C-alpha positions in Angstrom: -22.7 -43.4 -5.8 -22.8 -41.0 -2.8 -19.9 -42.8 -1.0 -17.9 -42.5 -4.3 -18.5 -38.7 -4.5 -17.5 -38.2 -0.8 -14.2 -40.2 -1.5 -13.6 -38.2 -4.6 -14.3 -35.0 -3.0 -11.8 -35.9 -0.2 -9.2 -36.9 -2.8 -9.5 -33.5 -4.6 -9.6 -31.6 -1.4 -6.3 -33.3 -0.4 -4.6 -32.7 -3.7 -5.4 -29.0 -3.7 -4.3 -28.8 0.0 -1.0 -30.5 -1.2 -0.7 -28.0 -4.1 -1.2 -25.0 -1.9 1.5 -26.4 0.6 4.0 -27.0 -2.2 3.5 -23.5 -3.4 4.3 -22.0 -0.1 7.2 -24.3 0.6 8.6 -23.8 -3.0 8.5 -19.9 -2.5 10.5 -20.2 0.9 13.1 -22.6 -0.6 13.6 -20.2 -3.6 14.1 -17.3 -1.2 16.4 -19.3 1.0 18.6 -20.4 -2.0 18.8 -16.9 -3.3 19.7 -15.4 0.1 22.4 -18.1 0.6 23.9 -17.7 -3.0 23.8 -14.0 -2.7 25.3 -13.5 0.6 28.1 -16.0 -0.1 29.0 -13.9 -3.2 28.9 -10.8 -1.3 31.0 -12.2 1.6 33.6 -13.6 -0.7 34.0 -10.2 -2.2 34.2 -8.3 1.1 36.5 -10.8 2.5 39.2 -10.4 -0.2 38.8 -6.8 -0.8 41.2 -4.0 -0.5 38.8 -1.5 0.6 35.2 -1.5 1.8 32.9 1.7 2.2 29.4 2.2 3.0 27.7 5.2 1.5 24.7 6.2 -0.8 24.5 5.8 -4.6 23.5 8.8 -6.5 22.9 9.6 -10.0 26.3 11.0 -10.2 28.0 7.9 -8.6 28.8 6.7 -5.1 29.0 9.2 -2.1 30.8 8.0 1.1 30.5 9.5 4.4 32.4 12.3 6.0 34.2 11.7 9.4 31.6 12.2 12.1 28.7 10.9 10.0 26.8 7.6 10.9 28.0 5.0 8.4 24.6 3.8 7.4 23.4 4.0 3.9 21.9 2.3 0.8 25.1 1.3 -0.9 28.4 -0.6 -0.4 31.5 0.1 -2.5 33.9 -2.7 -2.8 37.4 -2.2 -4.3 39.1 -5.6 -4.7 42.5 -4.1 -5.5 44.5 -0.8 -4.9 43.2 0.4 -8.3 40.4 2.8 -7.7 38.9 2.3 -11.2 38.3 -1.5 -10.2 35.1 -1.6 -8.0 31.7 -3.3 -7.5 28.8 -1.2 -5.9 25.9 -3.1 -4.2 23.0 -0.8 -3.7 19.3 -0.5 -2.7 17.3 1.4 -5.4 14.5 2.7 -3.1 12.5 4.1 -6.0 11.9 0.6 -7.7 12.5 -1.4 -4.4 15.2 -3.4 -5.9 18.7 -4.6 -4.7 21.2 -4.3 -7.4 25.0 -4.8 -8.4 26.9 -2.5 -10.5 30.5 -2.9 -11.6 33.1 -0.4 -12.9 31.7 -0.8 -16.6 28.2 0.4 -15.5 26.8 -3.2 -16.0 23.8 -3.4 -13.5 22.3 -6.6 -12.3 19.0 -6.9 -10.4 19.6 -9.3 -7.5 16.3 -8.9 -5.7 13.1 -6.9 -5.8 10.1 -6.1 -3.5 12.6 -4.7 -0.9 10.9 -2.6 1.7 13.5 -1.2 4.0 15.2 2.2 3.2 18.7 1.6 4.4 20.7 -1.7 3.5 24.2 -1.3 4.7 25.9 -0.1 7.9 29.5 -0.2 9.2 29.7 -1.4 12.8 32.3 -2.2 15.4 32.6 -5.8 16.8 29.7 -5.0 19.3 27.4 -4.0 16.6 27.5 -0.3 17.3 27.4 2.0 14.3 30.6 3.7 13.4 31.0 7.3 12.7 34.4 7.0 11.0 36.0 4.4 8.6 38.0 1.9 10.6 40.1 -1.1 9.5 38.3 -3.5 11.8 34.7 -2.4 10.7 32.1 -5.1 10.2 29.7 -4.7 7.4 26.0 -5.4 8.2 23.4 -6.0 5.5 19.8 -6.0 6.2 17.1 -6.7 3.5 13.5 -6.8 4.1 11.2 -8.3 1.6 7.5 -8.3 1.0 6.1 -11.1 -1.2 2.5 -10.1 -2.3 -0.4 -12.5 -2.4 -0.7 -14.5 -5.6 -3.0 -17.3 -6.8 -3.1 -19.9 -3.9 -0.5 -18.1 -1.9 -0.7 -15.6 0.9 1.3 -12.7 1.4 4.6 -13.1 3.2 7.4 -11.1 4.6 11.1 -12.1 4.7 14.1 -10.5 6.5 17.7 -11.2 5.6 20.5 -10.0 8.0 24.2 -10.8 7.8 27.3 -9.3 9.0 30.6 -9.7 7.1 34.2 -8.8 8.2 37.1 -8.0 5.7 39.8 -10.5 6.0 42.6 -8.6 4.3 43.0 -5.3 5.9 45.3 -2.7 3.9 48.3 -1.4 5.8 
């Protein structure tokens, strides 16, 4: 009977350990899949866009930077065509720590939550230096830092997503 209890205890312990490991791996896999899909979509939109501009989203809309100001902000305005009324804005809402996408109709989609950084987008040159004016050869750099709070059978975790995307079609 004692031997049976030891074996049963070992099996239960191994099962609980396996469940915990599955939970940790599942969270990381979901985050990785989300990051891949979101950056692919964003990269496709930037690659084929007519205009890309880093700035800040306010309650009144999107505010770009003046010449001489460092192009680092919470938002990215993407215009797929020459039509200025056709646009998509990706932005970091610092108040509720979400990363969101808004189209010209005002439809907002929350893409991620638990974002801890204050600035998400920057315009850089090919060397990674921040730009102080808009250039046709700018590289858009995205940085998102996530905090995953502890939950049942999971410890807290921190994720960081960084990517740089270059516009393929440069307007003349």
